[in-house]
N, C-alpha and C positions, 0 to 999 in steps of 0.2 A: 504493499500499499504506500510505501514511501513515507515521507514525513508530513504529508499534507493532512491537516486535521479535517475531520468530518463531523458534522452534528447529526442528531438523530434523524433528521429529515432526509438526508442523502447518504446515510450510512449503508455500505454494502452489507450483505448478510454475514452473520457469524458462522464460523466453521466449527462443528462439533468434533470431538476426538473419541476414539475407542481406547483400547489398551495399547500404549506405545510399546513397540518391540514385539507385539503379538499379532501383527497384521495378518500373518498366514493362518492364525487360529481364530479368526473372527467368527467363523461359522459355528465353532464350538462355544464361543461366548454367547452367540445367539441362542443355541440350544439350552445353555445354562440359564440365561435370563428368561427364556420361554418357560422353563420349569418353575423358576421362582415366581414369575407372574401368575402362572396357573395356580400354584399352591396358595399364593396370597389372595387372589381374587375369589377362587372357589371356597377357600377356607373362611374368609370373612363373610362372604355371601351366605354360607351355611350357618355361621354363628347368628347372623341377623334373622334368617328364616326360622331357626330353632327357637330363638328368644321370642319371636312373634307368635309361634304356634303353641309353645308350652306355657300354660297359664301359671305354673309354679315359678316361672322365671320372670314374671312381671313384678320385679322388685327393683329398688334403686340401684343395687349393685350391678344388675344385668342391664338396666337402662344405660348406665355409664359404659358397660362393655359394648353395648350396641353403638354408642357414640364413638368408641375407640375403633370398632370395626368399620364404621362409615368413614372415619378419618383415614384408616389404613387403606381402604379402597381409593380414597382421594389421592393419597401418596402414590399408589400404584398407577392410577390412570394419569397422574400428572407427568410421570416420567415415561410412560409406555410409548407415546407416539415417536419421540426422538430416539429412544433406545432401539426400537424396532427399525426406524429409518436408518440409523447408523450401522447396526450390526447385520440387519437382514437385507435391506435394499440399497445400502451404501449411498444413501442420500444424506450428506453431512451438513448441508447448508440450512440455516434457519433465519428467517427474517427478524429484524430488530424488535418489532412489536410482538411477534410470536414468542421470541426469547424472553421479553419482559413479562408476558402473560404467564409463561411456564414458570419463570422464577417466582412470580407472585404466588402461584398456587402451591409450589413445592414448599416455600417458606411458610405460607399460611397454614398448611396441614402439619408442618413440623412444630410450629408454635402452638397450634391447637392440641397436638398430641401431648405436649408437655402439660397443658392446662387440664386435659382429660385425666392424665395420670395423677395430677394434684387433687382433683375432686374425688377420684377413686380412693386416694389415701385418706381423704376426709371421711368418706363413707366407711372405710375400715376403722377409722378412729372412733366414730360415733357408735358403730356396731359393737366394738369391744370395750370401749371405755364408758359408754353411756347406753347400754343395750335397752334399758327401759324407755328411753326417750327416742330411740331410733325411728319408730313409726311417726312420731310427732315432729321430729326435726327434719327428716328426709321425706317429706310428702312429695306427691307427684308434681305439684306446683313448684316446690323448691328445686326438684331435679331439673325441671324445664328451665327455670331461671338460671341455675348453675350452667347448664348446657349453652344457653344463649349468651351468658357472660363470657364463657370460654371462646365462643365463635367471634363475638364482638371485639374482645381483647386482641385475638389473633389478627383480625382484619385491620384494626386500628394501628397495630404495630407494623404490619407489612405494607399497608397501603401507600405510604410515602416513598418506598424504595424505587419503584419504576420511574416516578417523576423526578427524584433526585438524580437518577442515572441519565434521564433524558436531557438534563441540562448540560451534560458533559460533552466534550469533543473527543473524537477518537482518531488517533493517527498511527497506532501500532497495528500489526497484523492481528486481525480479529479472530484468532484461533483459541477456542476454549479448551480446557484440559479435561472435560468430561463429555459424555454423550447427552447432556442436558444442561440447562442454564442455572447457575447458582450465583448469588450476590457476591461472595468472596472471589469468585472466578472473574466476574464481570468488572469489578472495580480495579483489577490489575491493568486493564486495557486503555482507559482514557488518558489523554495528555492535555496540556493546556494549563488553565488556572489551578494552582495547587490547592487554593482554599476550598474549591468545590469538591476536589478529591478528598480533602481532609474532612469535610462535612459528611460525606458518604461513609467514611471509615468510622467517624465518631458516632454517627447515628446507628450504624450496624452494631458497634460494640455496646451501645446503650441498650438496644432492644434485646441483645443476647443476654446481657447481665440482668436486666429488669425482668426478663421472661424466664430463661433457663436457670439463671442463678437463683432468683427468688423462689421459683417452683421447686428446685432441688433442695433448697434450704428448708422450705415448709414441709416437703415430703419427709425429709430426714427428721424434722421435729415431730411430725405425726407418729413416726415409727418409734421414736424415743418414748413418747407418751404411751403408745400401744404396748411396748416392751415392759414399761413399768407396770401397767395394768395386768399384763400376762404373768409377770413374776409374782404378783400379789395373790395369784390363784394357788390354793393349797395343793390340789391334786396335780401330779406330774402329767398324768394322762390328759386331764382337762387343759393344762397349759399347752401341750403339744397339739391337741385338737383345735384349740383357739388360734394358735399361731399358724396352723395349717391353712386356715381360711385366708391368710395373707400371702401365701406362697406364690400364687399366680400373679398377683399384682407386683410383688417384689421382683419376680423374673421379668415382667414387662418393663418395670422401671430401669432395671440393670441393662436390659437389651436396648433401651432407648438412650440412656445417658452415657453409658460406657463408650459405645461407638462415637457419640457426639463429642465427648472429651477427647477421644483418640484422634478425630478429625482436627479438632482445634490444636492439639499438641503437635500433630504432624505439620499443620500449616504454619505454626509459630516457630517450632524448634527443629523441624525436619526439612528446611528449605533445600538442603543439599542431598536429600534422599531422592532416589529415582522417582520419576513422575508416576510410574505405575503404583507406587506405594500410596500416594495421595489419591489416585483414582480408586484403588481398592478400598481404602478407608471410607471414601465417600459412598461407594456402592454398598458396603456393609451397613453404613448408617441409614441409607434410604431403602434397602431391600430386606435386611434381616428382620427388623421389628414387624413389618406388615405380614411377613411370611410366618414367623414363629408365634406371634400373639395368638392367632386362632388355634394353633397346635397346642400351645401350653394350656389355654383355657378349656380346650376339648379334653385334654388328658386329666386335668386337675378338677374339673367341675363334673360331678356325678350325673346331674340332670342332662347336661349337654352331651356327655359321653354316651349315656343310655339312648338318647334320641338319635344321635349319629348312627349308632349300631342298629337301631330299628330301621333307619333309612337304608343303611347298607345291606342289612341281612333280613329285615322283616321278622325279627325274632323278639320274643317277650323276655324281659330281663328279671322277671320274678323267678327265682331259682326253683326248679322242679325238685320236690323232695322225692327221694327214692321210696318205692313201696316197701312193705314189710318183707324182710328176708325170710319170713316164715314160709311164704309161698314161692320164693325164689324167682318170682317174675315181676318185672316192673313195666309199666306202660311208658315207653320211651317217647318223650316229646322234644328232647334236645340232647346235643352232644357238647362236650367241653373240648375246645381246641387247645393245643399247647404250643408255646414257642420254644425257645432254648432255655428250659427251666434250669438247666445245669449252669447257665451263664447269665444269671440274673443281673449282674452288674453291667453286662454288655448289651442288654436288650435294646436300649435306645440307639446304640451304635449299629446294631444289627438291623434295626428298623430303618435307619438312615441309609444303610447299604442297599437294602432291598428296594427302598423307594428309588434310589439312583438307578438300580438295575431295571425297575419298571419304566422309569422315564426314558432310559436309553432304548429299551425294547420297543416301547410304544412310538416314540418319535422316529426311531430308525425305520421301523416297518411302514409307518405312514409315509415317510419320505420316499421309500422304495416304490410304494403304490402310486404316489403323485408323479414321480419321475417316469414310471412306465406308462402311465396314462397320457402324460404330456408329450413324451418323446416318440415320434412316429417310427423311428428306426428300431424301437424296442417292441413293436407290435409283431412279435414272433412267438412261436410255441414255447421256446425256452423261457421267455420272460413272462408268458401267460402262467406257466407253472410256478415261476418265482413269485408272481402276484398272489397266486393261491397259497403259496408257502407263507408269504407275509401276512395275509388275512388269517391264516391258521395260527401263526405265532401271536398275532393280536388276540385271537380267541383264547389261547393258553394264558396270556398275561391277564386278561380281564376275568378269566375264570377263577384265578387264585387271588386277585387283588383285594376284593372286599374282606375276606376273612383274615388275610395276612395283615391288612391295616387294622382290623378290629382287634386281633389277638396281640399284635406287637406294639401298636401305637396307642390304642384306646383301652387296652387291658380289659376287653370285653370278649371273653373266650367262648361264650355260648353261641350255638347255632342250632336252629330248629331242625328237627328230623327231616322234614321234606326239603328244606333248603340245603341240608347236607347232601341228600341223595341227588338233588339237582346239580349241585356243584360237582359231585363225583362223576355224574353222567357227562358233563361238559369237559372236565379235565381229561377223562379217558377218551372221549369222543375226539377231541383235538389231537391227543397223542396218537391214536390209531390213524387219524387222517394224515398227520405229518408223515408217518411211515409210508402211507400210500402215495403221497405226493413225491417223496424222495424216490420211490420206485418208478413213478411216471417220469421223473426227471432223468433217471438213469436210462430209461427207454429212449427218451429224447436224445441223449448223448450217444446211445448205441446207433440209432438211425442216422444221426448227423455224421458220425465217423465211419461206420461200416457200410452205410448205403446213402452217401451224400446226394446222389442224383435223384433218389426217390424221396428225399426228405420232405419237400413241399407237397408231394402227392400223398404221402403216408400221414403226416401230421398236419392235416387241414384244420381250419378253425373249428369245424363241426366235430371232428374227432377229438380235438383237445377238450372241447366242452363235454363230450360224452365221457371222456376219461375222468374229468373233474367230477362230474355228477356220479359216476360209478364209485369213485373213492369215497365220496360223502355218503352214498347209500350203503356201501359196505361197512363203513365205520358205525353208522347209525344202527344198522341191523345187529352188529356185534355187541354194541354197548347197551342198546335198548332194554334187554332182559335184566340187566344187573340190578336196577332199583327195585324191580318187582320181586326178584329172588330174595332181596334183603328185607323187603317189607313183610314177607310172610313169617319172618323169624321173630321170636320173643327175645328181649334183652334183659339180662338180670345182673350183669357185671357193671362195675363203675364205667359209665359211658364217656371215658376220657380217651381222646385220640392222641396219637403221638406226633402229629404235625399241626400246622396252622391252617390246614385245608383238609378236605375229605377225600380219601383214596380208598378204593375197594379192598386192597390187602389189609388196610388198617381197620376197616369196618367189620370184616368177617372174623376178627378176633373176639368181638364183643358178645355175639349172641350166646345164649345158654343152651341152645339145641344144636343138633348135628348140622354142620355147615359143609358136608362133603360135596353136595350138589353145587354150591357156590364156588368152592375151591376147584372142582373139576371143570366147571364152565369157564372160570377165570383162566385156568391153565390152557384150556382148549383155544380160547380166543387169542391168548398171547402167542401160542405156537402157530396158529393159522394166520395171524396177522404179522407180527414182528418176525417170527421164524421164517415164514414163506417169503416175506418181502426182503429180508436180509439175504437169503439164499439167491433170490432172483437178481438183486442188485449186484451181488458178488459175481454171478454168472455173466451179467451184462458187461462188467468190467474185465472179466477174463476174455470175452469176445472183442471188446474194445482194444485191450492190450495186444491181442493177436493181430488185429488189423493195423495197429500203430507200428508194431515190429516189422510188418511187411513193407513199410515205407522206406525208401532207399536213403533219403537225406536225413541226417541226424537233426538238422535244424527244423525240418518239417515235422519230424516225430515229436520234438519238444513243443513246437507250436501247437500241434494237434492235442497233445496231452495236456497242455496248459488250459485248454477250453474246459477240461473236466475238474480242474483243481478246486474251484468253488464248491461244486457238487460233492466232491470227495470229502472236503472239510465239513460240509453240512451233514453228510452221512455219519462221519466220525463223531461230531459233537452231539449227535442225537443218539447213536447206538452205544457208544462207549459208556456214557453215564447210565444208560438203561441197563446194560450188562452189569455194570458195577453195582447198581442198586440191587439187582437180582442176586449177585454173588454175596453182597453184604447181608441181605435178608436171609439167604439160605445157609451160608457158612460162617457168618459173623454174629451169631446169636449172642455171644458173650462179649461182643464189642460194646463200647459205651453207647448209650442211647443217642447222644448227640451225633455220632458217626452216621447212624441211619438217617437222621434228620438232615444232616449236611449233604449226604449223597442224593437224597430226594430233592433238596433245593437245587443242587447242581443240575439234576435231570430236567427240572421244570423251568429253571430261570436262565440257564446258560444258552441253550439253542435259540430262544427268541431274541436274546440280546446279541449274540455273535453272528447269526445269519445275515442280518442287514449289513453289518460291518464287513464281513467276508466278501459279500457280493458287491459292496461299494468299492472295496479295494481292488478286487480281481476283475471286475467288469468295466471295460474301458468306457462304454457309453454312459453307464451310471456315474462313474467317477468324473467324467467330463461335465455331465449335467450338474452334479453336486458342486464342482468347482465353479461352474458358470453361475449357479444360484448364490453361492456364498462369497466368492472371491472376485470374480470378474463378470459382473452382470451385463456388460456390453460386449462380451465375446460373441 
């Protein structure tokens, strides 16, 4: 831009930045931000819906939580447009007025969040220190007035900022250091009259101190008074129970103020730190609280947790008492799922890992489907089968997702009997379907390599559709009898499953009558599906290898064999874990329980996650399209 100053009327657009030094990984950043936005928006929307629907949550504490969720949605939607534009569409320019508007809303919701956390601390203070006056102090009218006061205060503090910036002249390169507009970032750019720049700095510091400083001091004071009241309680159990009502709020306070202090410290004392450190701290400050607040309140609030699990599983959370053991029969209405009970201290880490695997699986397979649909050159039998594999992998992920989330994240392990049978049906249905798809893909490779001249006449679109329908019908017919064979059995043992989802081998351990028919039928469909499919896949590769070895040129042999690498990997990551699960189940009965659970997780989670990655890496057309989408949109 040179040294010529510009005022706001003729100012060129600002240029937003991603992560400096990570330009080649911008598409991964987009995937990460996509997950964070989805969790934040869906989580806070669910909190609002549950508080609206459940009458027992119509209390001041949950009204303030609703306000916090609305505010977190505001934070997410304020940054969403420019973050998506920067990382997804590579559109880095933003107009001056648009930048001012975004800055206003980001800071408005930040100041409001501080105020909401303050009134929530007041709610906890009244509830614990003056419980008899709680209903008379925090009336609905008082809650409304407090909410309006928080909004007005935030608005009044932030409203002058855009007008103070508009008075300034700009002569530096208008490159921002984030994918969104923040006041501390914008006031680095103006030049000209120093006094105007000084006014912006002083006003910015004033509202930070008068808002965040005052709020944090009052929150700390409220907890000192709360702690004094709690310590005055005679019973240790009552003290812990009372203090437990504050845990969610304390976590929300720490998640908001700790990153904020980190951002301030990095800006003031870390000027020589790499730019990505400042960017990362800013992202944590704006992304982590909206994402984790609904998660924390869902885990720690019993009513919200119960309602979430009813939404996810459709199950009743009044515990079903076992019938009298005198008659040795119980009417089973629910099963209890288990996570890694041997690793209680790592449950949250495991839940985070599984959520990451789900996100990679779902986003990866959706991307494969979108690319195959949009790219005309991929409208071939090989990629039709790959589309079917991606749809199937999405089915596997969505089949296990509800109960894994319920068991590991919300500590709600119960699942209704019919819901359990339904989940079992879909998990095994998609497993059998995957085996059939891999067989069809091996046939595709066999025809393409052994009979290339007949490829287009053998694998017509109609024949591919017939093969897909046949795979689905075969899987359905094999799995359909399983729920009915289980429903005829009485259950008298403790109905505790060894996984966080329902599997047939797990369920047939529980009935108190003879399960020979169930075991024999299960063995029959395993042999007739996995056994036959694996043998036919092996035979197809024997014939393929025979044809490849007949090619004279070594370069041509390697090139031909390379077209099979993706499929070979997909076959191995499906069958190796499946064989390992069977071996551990049959010969590892004395192995630790977590070994069985771990092998089962590998079998169900690894193929849906790795299949899209393998095909993206090994398939040139998909790789080019992904590169075009994320890195070079104008290619």
